[in-house]
C-alpha positions in Angstrom: -0.1 0.3 0.1 3.0 2.0 0.0 4.2 1.7 -3.3 2.7 4.7 -5.2 4.1 6.7 -2.0 7.7 5.7 -3.0 7.8 7.3 -6.4 6.9 10.4 -4.7 10.5 10.0 -3.1 12.4 10.6 -5.8 12.8 9.3 -9.5 11.3 5.9 -10.2 14.8 4.6 -11.4 17.3 5.2 -8.2 13.8 3.9 -6.5 14.0 0.8 -8.3 18.0 0.7 -8.6 18.0 1.2 -4.6 15.4 -1.4 -4.0 17.2 -4.1 -6.1 20.5 -3.7 -4.1 19.1 -3.6 -1.0 17.0 -6.5 -2.2 19.9 -8.0 -3.1 22.5 -7.7 -0.1 19.8 -9.3 2.0 20.1 -12.1 -0.1 23.3 -12.6 0.2 22.8 -12.2 3.8 20.9 -15.0 4.3 24.2 -17.0 3.0 25.5 -15.3 7.1 22.5 -16.7 8.4 23.2 -18.1 11.7 19.9 -18.5 13.3 15.9 -19.1 12.6 15.6 -15.6 13.6 17.9 -13.9 11.6 17.3 -15.9 9.0 13.5 -14.9 9.2 14.3 -10.9 9.6 16.9 -11.2 6.6 14.1 -13.0 4.6 11.5 -10.4 5.8 13.4 -7.2 4.6 14.4 -8.8 1.2 11.0 -9.1 1.2 9.8 -5.4 1.9 12.9 -4.4 -0.4 11.5 -6.6 -4.2 7.6 -6.3 -3.2 7.8 -3.2 -4.4 9.5 -3.1 -7.5 7.1 -4.6 -9.6 4.2 -2.7 -9.6 6.5 0.4 -9.9 8.1 -1.0 -13.2 4.8 -1.5 -14.5 3.5 2.1 -13.6 6.4 3.5 -15.4 6.1 1.3 -18.7 2.7 1.4 -18.4 2.5 5.0 -18.9 4.7 5.2 -22.3 3.8 1.8 -23.6 0.8 -0.2 -24.8 -1.2 -3.2 -23.5 0.9 -5.9 -24.9 4.0 -5.0 -23.9 2.5 -5.2 -19.9 0.8 -8.5 -20.9 4.6 -9.7 -21.9 6.0 -8.4 -18.4 3.7 -9.6 -16.3 3.9 -13.4 -19.0 8.1 -13.1 -17.7 6.5 -12.3 -14.3 4.7 -15.9 -14.5 7.3 -17.7 -15.9 10.1 -16.6 -14.0 7.8 -17.8 -11.0 8.0 -20.8 -12.8 11.7 -21.0 -13.7 13.6 -19.3 -10.6 12.6 -22.6 -8.2 13.3 -24.7 -10.7 16.3 -23.2 -11.0 17.4 -22.8 -7.7 16.6 -26.8 -6.7 18.9 -27.9 -9.6 21.6 -25.6 -7.8 21.0 -27.4 -4.4 20.9 -31.1 -5.8 24.9 -29.8 -6.7 26.1 -27.0 -4.0 25.0 -25.3 -0.8 22.3 -22.9 -0.4 24.4 -19.9 0.2 25.3 -20.6 -3.3 22.1 -20.1 -4.3 21.7 -16.9 -2.5 24.6 -16.0 -3.0 24.1 -16.5 -7.1 20.5 -15.1 -6.9 21.5 -12.1 -5.6 24.7 -11.7 -8.3 21.3 -11.6 -10.8 19.5 -9.3 -8.8 22.9 -7.0 -8.5 23.2 -7.5 -12.4 20.0 -5.7 -13.0 20.7 -2.2 -11.4 22.9 -0.9 -13.9 19.7 -1.5 -16.5 17.3 0.3 -13.9 19.8 2.8 -14.0 20.4 3.5 -17.6 17.7 5.4 -18.3 18.7 7.9 -15.5 21.9 8.5 -16.7 21.0 9.5 -20.2 18.7 11.7 -19.0 21.1 13.6 -16.8 23.6 14.1 -19.2 21.0 15.4 -21.7 19.5 18.0 -18.9 23.0 19.2 -17.5 
């Protein structure tokens, strides 16, 4: 319910990049959690960080794209909801859980430059 208010804090791209970074750091920290309580707290923080990203992205895209583009985004999200657990389970057959957390965190961090790319271009255009 607070997601629309996040857009008021500043640039959507910077907020999305910050949320992706925070989520990825929490995911990587799950590999170091020494207790169930620490794991639960980190997972709760990670969920708080990643949950607003999808609505912010869709709101941004909805302003500039057609319904077909939003359909593709939703299809990709549904596909990732299937492929993600399959890949994570496959990784767990040959690597410890910490490797899965770090791999998923790396994927999230790899998306941050994509989220910020338009911000840099816009900043140069108006500078």
